[in-house]
Every structure is written in structure tokens, then in C-alpha cells.
C-alpha positions in Angstrom: 6.6 42.2 40.0 9.3 43.3 42.4 11.9 43.2 39.6 9.6 45.4 37.4 9.0 47.9 40.2 12.8 48.1 40.8 13.6 48.6 37.1 10.8 51.2 36.8 12.3 53.2 39.7 15.8 52.9 38.1 14.5 54.2 34.8 12.9 57.3 36.4 16.1 57.8 38.4 18.1 57.8 35.2 15.8 60.4 33.8 16.3 62.4 37.0 20.0 62.6 36.3 19.7 63.3 32.5 16.3 65.0 32.0 15.0 66.0 35.5 11.8 67.6 34.2 10.4 64.3 32.9 11.4 62.4 36.0 9.6 64.9 38.2 6.6 64.8 35.8 6.3 61.1 36.4 7.3 61.2 40.0 3.8 61.9 41.4 2.0 59.4 39.3 0.6 56.2 40.7 2.8 53.3 39.5 1.0 50.1 38.5 2.8 47.0 37.4 0.3 44.6 35.8 0.1 42.1 33.0 -3.4 43.2 32.1 -2.1 45.1 29.1 1.0 44.9 26.9 3.7 47.5 27.0 3.6 50.7 29.0 1.0 53.5 29.3 -0.1 56.5 31.1 -3.7 57.5 31.8 -6.4 58.5 34.3 -7.8 55.8 36.6 -10.1 56.4 39.6 -9.5 60.1 39.4 -5.7 59.8 39.5 -2.9 59.8 36.9 -1.1 56.5 36.7 1.9 55.0 34.9 1.5 51.3 34.2 3.9 48.8 32.8 3.7 45.2 31.9 6.4 43.4 33.9 7.4 40.9 31.2 7.6 43.6 28.6 9.6 46.0 30.8 12.1 43.5 32.2 12.4 40.9 29.3 11.7 42.7 26.0 13.5 45.9 27.1 17.1 44.8 27.5 18.9 47.9 28.9 18.3 50.7 31.3 18.4 53.2 28.5 15.6 51.5 26.6 13.5 51.5 29.8 14.2 55.2 30.4 13.2 55.9 26.8 9.9 54.1 27.2 8.9 56.0 30.4 10.0 59.3 28.8 7.7 58.5 25.9 4.8 58.1 28.3 5.7 61.4 30.0 5.6 63.1 26.7 2.1 61.8 26.0 1.1 63.4 29.3 2.8 66.7 28.4 1.1 66.8 25.0 -2.2 66.1 26.5 -2.8 63.0 24.5 -3.5 60.9 27.6 -6.2 63.2 28.9 -7.6 64.4 25.5 -8.2 60.8 24.3 -8.7 59.9 20.7 -10.2 62.4 18.3 -14.0 61.9 18.0 -14.8 59.4 15.2 -11.1 58.7 14.7 -9.8 55.2 13.7 -8.1 54.0 17.0 -5.1 52.5 15.3 -4.4 55.6 13.1 -4.8 57.9 16.1 -2.4 55.9 18.2 0.2 55.9 15.4 -0.3 59.7 14.9 0.3 60.5 18.6 3.4 58.3 18.8 4.8 60.0 15.7 4.5 63.3 17.7 6.2 62.2 20.9 8.9 59.9 19.5 10.5 62.9 17.8 11.6 64.0 21.3 13.0 60.6 22.4 16.6 60.0 21.3 17.3 57.2 20.8 13.7 56.0 20.6 12.5 52.8 22.3 12.8 49.5 20.4 10.0 49.2 17.8 9.0 52.8 18.2 7.0 54.4 15.4 8.9 57.3 13.9 8.6 59.4 10.7 11.1 57.1 9.1 8.5 54.3 9.1 6.6 56.2 6.3 9.4 57.2 4.0 7.3 58.1 0.9 4.5 59.9 2.7 6.4 63.2 3.1 5.6 63.7 6.8 7.2 66.9 8.2 8.6 67.1 11.8 7.0 69.0 14.7 3.4 68.8 13.5 0.4 67.9 15.5 -1.3 64.6 16.0 -4.2 65.8 14.0 -1.9 66.7 11.1 -0.3 63.2 11.1 -3.7 61.5 11.5 -5.1 63.3 8.4 -2.1 62.1 6.4 -2.4 58.5 7.7 -6.2 58.5 7.0 -5.6 59.6 3.4 -3.0 56.8 3.1 -5.4 54.2 4.5 -8.2 55.3 2.1 -5.8 55.3 -0.8 -4.6 51.8 0.1 -8.2 50.5 0.3 -9.1 52.1 -3.0 -6.0 50.6 -4.6 -6.6 47.1 -3.3 -10.3 47.2 -4.4 -9.6 48.5 -7.9 -6.3 46.7 -8.4 -4.6 50.1 -8.9 -1.3 51.5 -7.6 -1.0 53.1 -4.2 0.7 56.6 -4.1 2.9 55.7 -1.2 3.4 51.9 -1.3 6.2 51.7 1.2 4.2 53.7 3.8 1.1 51.7 3.1 3.0 48.4 3.7 4.5 49.8 6.9 1.0 50.9 8.2 -0.5 47.5 7.4 2.3 45.7 9.2 1.8 47.6 12.4 0.0 45.5 15.0 1.3 46.0 18.5 4.0 48.3 19.9 5.3 49.4 23.2 2.9 52.2 24.0 -0.5 51.3 25.4 -3.2 53.9 24.9 -6.2 52.1 26.4 -6.2 54.2 29.6 -6.8 57.5 27.7 -10.0 59.5 28.1 -13.0 58.7 26.0 -13.5 61.3 23.2 -17.1 61.7 24.4 -16.3 62.4 28.0 -15.7 66.1 28.0 -15.9 66.5 31.8 -13.5 63.6 32.2 -11.1 65.3 29.8 -11.2 68.6 31.7 -10.6 66.8 35.0 -7.7 64.8 33.5 -6.2 68.0 32.0 -6.4 69.7 35.4 -4.5 66.7 36.9 -1.9 66.8 34.2 -1.5 70.6 34.5 -0.9 70.2 38.2 1.8 67.6 37.6 3.4 69.8 35.0 3.5 72.7 37.5 5.0 70.5 40.1 7.6 69.3 37.7 8.5 72.9 36.8 8.8 73.8 40.5 11.0 70.8 41.2 13.3 70.8 38.1 13.7 74.6 38.1 15.1 76.7 35.3 17.7 74.1 34.4 15.2 71.4 33.8 12.7 73.5 31.8 15.4 75.4 30.0 16.9 72.2 28.6 13.6 71.3 26.8 13.3 71.9 23.1 11.3 75.0 22.1 8.0 73.3 21.3 8.0 71.5 24.6 8.8 74.7 26.5 5.7 76.3 24.8 3.6 73.3 26.0 4.8 73.9 29.5 4.0 77.6 29.3 0.5 76.9 28.0 -0.1 74.5 30.8 1.1 77.0 33.4 -1.1 79.7 31.8 -4.2 77.4 32.1 -3.5 77.3 35.9 -3.5 81.0 36.3 -6.5 82.4 38.2 -9.0 83.7 35.7 -9.9 87.3 36.3 -13.1 88.8 35.0 -11.4 91.6 33.1 -14.6 93.4 32.3 -15.4 93.7 36.0 -11.9 95.0 36.6 -12.3 97.7 33.9 -15.7 98.7 35.3 -14.4 98.8 38.9 -11.4 100.8 37.7 -13.7 103.4 36.1 -16.1 103.7 39.0 -13.3 104.0 41.6 -11.9 106.9 39.6 -15.0 109.1 39.8 -14.9 112.6 41.4 -17.7 114.8 42.6 -18.7 118.3 41.8 -21.3 120.6 43.4 -23.8 122.0 40.9 -27.1 123.9 41.0 -30.5 122.6 40.0 -34.0 124.2 39.6 -35.7 120.8 40.2 -35.5 121.0 44.0 -35.1 123.7 46.6 -32.2 124.4 48.8 -32.4 122.2 52.0 -31.0 125.1 54.1 -33.0 128.1 52.7 -36.0 126.5 50.9 -35.4 128.6 47.9 -34.4 127.9 44.3 -32.0 126.9 42.9 -30.9 124.1 45.1 -27.7 122.1 45.1 -26.9 118.7 43.7 -23.9 116.5 43.8 -22.6 115.4 40.4 -20.4 112.4 40.0 -18.2 112.5 36.9 -15.6 110.2 35.5 -13.2 111.3 32.7 -11.2 108.5 31.3 -8.6 108.2 28.6 -8.8 105.0 26.5 -5.4 104.6 24.8 -5.3 102.1 22.0 -2.1 100.5 20.6 -2.6 100.7 16.9 0.8 99.2 16.0 -0.7 96.3 14.1 0.1 93.6 16.7 -3.2 94.1 18.6 -5.9 92.0 16.9 -9.2 93.3 15.7 -11.0 91.0 18.2 -9.1 92.7 21.1 -10.0 96.1 19.8 -13.6 95.1 19.5 -13.6 93.8 23.0 -12.2 97.0 24.5 -14.5 99.3 22.5 -17.5 97.2 23.7 -16.5 98.0 27.3 -15.8 101.6 26.4 -19.3 101.8 24.9 -20.7 100.4 28.1 -18.9 102.9 30.3 -20.1 105.7 28.0 -23.7 104.6 28.4 -23.2 104.8 32.2 -22.2 108.4 31.9 -18.4 108.1 31.8 -16.7 110.7 29.6 -14.2 108.7 27.4 -11.5 110.2 25.2 -9.8 107.8 22.8 -6.1 108.1 22.0 -5.0 106.0 19.0 -1.2 105.6 19.2 1.6 103.5 17.7 5.0 105.3 18.0 3.1 108.6 18.2 -0.5 109.7 19.0 -2.1 109.5 15.6 -5.7 110.5 16.5 -7.6 111.8 19.5 -11.3 112.2 19.9 -14.1 112.0 22.5 -16.1 108.8 22.3 -19.8 109.6 21.6 -21.3 106.2 21.1 -20.0 105.5 17.6 -17.6 102.6 17.2 -14.7 103.4 14.9 -14.6 101.5 11.6 -10.8 101.8 11.5 -7.9 102.9 13.6 -5.0 105.1 12.6 -1.3 104.0 12.8 -0.1 100.5 12.4 3.6 101.5 12.9 5.9 100.8 15.9 4.9 100.9 19.6 5.7 103.5 22.3 3.8 104.2 25.5 5.2 107.6 26.4 3.4 109.7 23.7 0.0 109.0 25.3 1.3 109.8 28.8 2.9 113.0 27.5 -0.4 114.0 25.9 -2.2 113.4 29.2 0.2 115.6 31.0 0.4 118.3 28.4 -2.5 120.5 29.5 -2.6 120.9 33.3 -6.1 122.4 33.1 -7.4 119.0 31.9 -8.0 116.5 34.6 -8.0 112.8 34.0 -9.5 110.3 36.4 -7.9 107.2 34.8 -6.3 105.7 31.7 -7.1 102.3 30.1 -4.3 101.3 27.8 -5.0 98.4 25.4 -1.7 97.0 24.1 0.0 93.7 23.6 2.8 94.9 25.9 5.6 94.5 23.3 7.4 97.8 23.8 9.9 99.4 26.0 8.9 100.4 29.5 7.4 103.9 29.7 9.6 106.7 31.3 6.8 109.2 31.6 4.4 108.7 34.5 0.7 109.3 33.6 -1.1 111.9 35.7 -3.8 109.5 36.7 -4.4 105.9 37.7 -3.5 103.4 34.9 -4.8 100.0 33.9 -3.0 98.0 31.2 -5.5 95.9 29.2 -3.7 93.1 27.3 -5.1 90.6 24.7 -4.6 86.9 25.2 -0.9 86.2 24.6 0.1 89.7 25.5 3.5 90.3 27.1 3.1 91.0 30.8 6.0 91.9 33.0 7.7 94.6 35.1 8.1 96.9 32.0 4.3 97.7 32.3 5.0 100.3 35.0 2.8 102.7 36.9 -0.3 100.5 37.0 -2.0 97.1 37.1 -2.4 94.8 34.1 -5.3 92.6 33.2 -5.7 90.2 30.3 -8.7 89.9 28.1 -10.1 86.4 28.5 -12.3 84.8 25.9 
């Protein structure tokens, strides 16, 4: 046991020198050396993420430090891809699913561990790199069904070399028994939260150098994990608070009640009004779903008495109209994106007063140079580009 613990520490230290992100990802996991299972694996046990290795496998079957480092990196990749916390696909054949997930992660281990399952194991199946586990599983499932049909009818199999390789697979270095059950949704969410916390810690410890050295698909997985950890803001509430905080008051007259001072008619009343501009990026990069979400909120504000004027703009203001309760069936534009035309339009007539501006955009444009004459709230669809270029106001993302 002590030899295996020492070699496991050496393998992670080797990763720390060569690929620090993966070393830090594994650094906070509970390490368990046990002969209960063959090979190595990562999973959730007793509410904690653990990395487990079989001592005889790790010290005897793996001959070099490089092979041991490749195995632990393989397990770190299962954690990064979410395989270990997602578990097997519901109703999936366990063997085929295990093979499919290993096909995914072994593309990022070079050289792969001894006996690793790679795309080369299925030469006549036409598997393409950088696909999901579900994609590979579907191909393997078709291969298995074809093999069963061919054997039963005595016919030929479309991919005989791949069918033979799949039939020969029995046991390999990666143990997936500790993965979440496909029926345990709450367990999966808890495990994903644990994994996301470890990924965030690895990002913080490895820094830009560690994350920047990752291939593009892995960087996107890291970014998605960090996004899941972002505090979720009720964007609808933010929009409504923005609108109500922008109201102004006006003194008017009314015949419905007498003056408090003189007891005569007409009396006075306080009118609260809000006049908002709803700017819509119609460049084509904003989805129909995002437009529908924003106009649903615009409609709600209008029903509460807010005066809303819509500005449809791509590289120029294409159309402007007061919203009167009718959702538009189309928007004008679908060209490039520029923010300044709307702000220039708001500043053009000094007799018009605006209490606020909602700007729905994906954020993919140059920073505005014209400051709007009123408070500004940027409303971005999921995946929108936030950043310091969204000047002069706060940004909120539409959450599903």
C-alpha cells in the first residue's frame, strides 16, 4: 500500500510539472488505495470525490512513471468531462458506455496508458475525433446490433475488425463503478457541484498558464464549469426593478377629488410615469427565443403603465415605434452591430426625456462612444459576450 501511495503522489507531481491544471484538479480528491477493484477510477463516495487505484495494477502492471501519470490524467479527464458525476446514460449498455467515454478522454492523453481504448481500436467504424460520448455510444450500439444480427443469420458484419475488437474487450485500466447512477438526479447534481468546485480550484491554482495550455475543447469545458458556478440572477426582477427605479413624478389635476387646501375642484394628484427605450439588436446573432423573452418583459412593463418605445437597430436604427401591447411578428435589420446609433437617437431631441434604456444584444460589437442620456441596462442572451466594452450601465444575462 505504501508503495502505491508513493507512486500515486509521484504521478501527480509529474503532472504538476508538465500539465499543472490536471494535477491541481486531482490534488483535492480523497486518495484511496484498495484492491477492491481493478485499475484506477474516480467517482463520488460518501459525499466526496475520490481517486482510487488498485496497488498491484498501479505498481506492477504500470511499469513507468509516465504510464502512471497517463492513467491519473485519464481519470482527471473523466472528472472534467462530467462522466464520473453524470453516470451511465439511462438504459445504456454498461460496457458500451464505458468504452464510449474512454474513447472521448483518451484523445487527450498522449501517449495513452497501456491497453487504452482509442479510436484506432475500431478502424473500419469511421469514428471521427472530438465527438461526445453519446455519439460514440450510438455508433458502438449499432455495431453491436449489427454483430448480433450477423451472427444469428450467418451474414456478414459491416465492420468486422471493429466488431472483433469490441468482442475482445473485457477489462481495461479505467474502473467506472464509482460513477453516479443514471437514476439518481440529485446525486448527479451534487456530484457535478463538487466537480465544478474542484475545476474552479484548479483554475485558480494553475492560473492562465495552466488553463491556456489546454486544447480548445477542454478550455470550453472549463469555461462551462465556471459559468455554472456563477451566481444566478433573476434577470426579470432586475429588469422590473430597473424600470420602477427610473420613474419620475408629475403633478396633475383631477376632478375626482377636491383640493386638500381649498376644498374646491379640481384637486391635485401625483402621477408617476416611466418612459423607457427598449433597444433590440437585430443583427441576426440574437436568437428568436431571446427576443421573445425580452418582449414578454416589455409587455409586462407596458401593462403596469410603463411607456415603452422600441428601437430596432443593427448597424443603424432601422425602425422605431411605441409599444402598444402588440408583439412584433418580425424585426428589421439583420446586418452588423453598433450601439451608438440608438444612443444618438436618444440624445437627438432634447425635449424628449428618457427614464431608462434596456438594450438586448449578444454584446458582440465595439464599445459605444456615445453616452446615453439615461440609465442603461444591457440584457444579454445566454452565451452573450460580457465585458468592459459594455459601458455606461450594468449587464444582466437572460437565464433559462
